[in-house]
N, C-alpha and C positions, 0 to 999 in steps of 0.2 A: 597732227594736231598740236603737239608740243611745239613745233617750228613755229606755228602760226602765233603762239603766245610768245614766242622769244625764249623758249625754254629748249634744252637739248636732252633733257632726260625727265622721266617722270618725277613728280614731286614725291618725298618722302613723308612717312606718317610722322605727325607730331609726336616727338619722343616724350613729350609731358603726358599724353594721353594713352592708356594701355587698351586692349581689345575690349574689357569690359566698360570701360567709359565710352568707347565709340559704339557699343552695342545701345547703351542709353541715349546716345545722341540720334543716331540712325533708328528709325522706327522699324522694328522687326515684324515682319509680317507671316502668317502662317494660315493654315486653312481655317481656323477658328476666327481670325480678325480681318482676313483680307477683303471679303466682299463689303462688309460694314464700313471699312476703313476707307475703299475707294469710293464708297457712296458718299461720305460724309465730309471728305476732305475736299477743298476747293481745287487744288491742283497737287497730283502726287506723281512722283518720279521713282519707280520701283526698278531695284536692280535684282534680278533673279539670277543667282550664282551658286556655284559648288566651289568648296575648298580646294578641289584639286585641279580647277580649271585655269591655266595660264593666263588667258585674256582677263579672267575675273580677278586674279591676284594682281596683275598690272593696273586694272581699274580700281581697286579697292582703295588705295590711298587717296585718290582723286574724289571717290564717292565719300570718304570719310571727310575730306576737306568741305565738299558741299555740304554734307551733314552739319559739320561744325559752323560753317558760315550761316546756313539758314536755321540753325536751332532755336532762335528766338524770333522766327518770322514765319509761323505756320500760317498767317494769313496770306503769304505770298505763294509757298510752296512746302510740301513735307517731302523729305528724301526718306526712302524706305528701301530695305533689303529683305529678300526671301532666300533662305538657303534651301536649294533644291535637294539636298541629300537628307535634310531632316523634314522637309515638307514636299516629298515626291508627290502625293496626291494633288497638292495645290499646283504644283508645277505643270503636272500632267493635265489638270484641268484648264489651265490657262494656255495650254498648248506649247509649254516651254520644253526644250528638250536640249 
């Protein structure tokens, strides 16, 4: 994927944004808001993840860049995350393992 983009390594997180700020940018989904959110959003891209998952860790900076880029464009797409360690019931319900 990076080679096609002309990059040789994964992009790094913006050092000016800490994880709390990223949490406010990327829509955080859980069992209480998931179904209502996916019904009401025009287009939503959800990353079901766990903190210990190596591929998830590699995807996280890219996901944060997407969330930052689309932050003020909710009419186009919403970028969301669901932590499967904190929301096990949601992930099981959505058949994410």
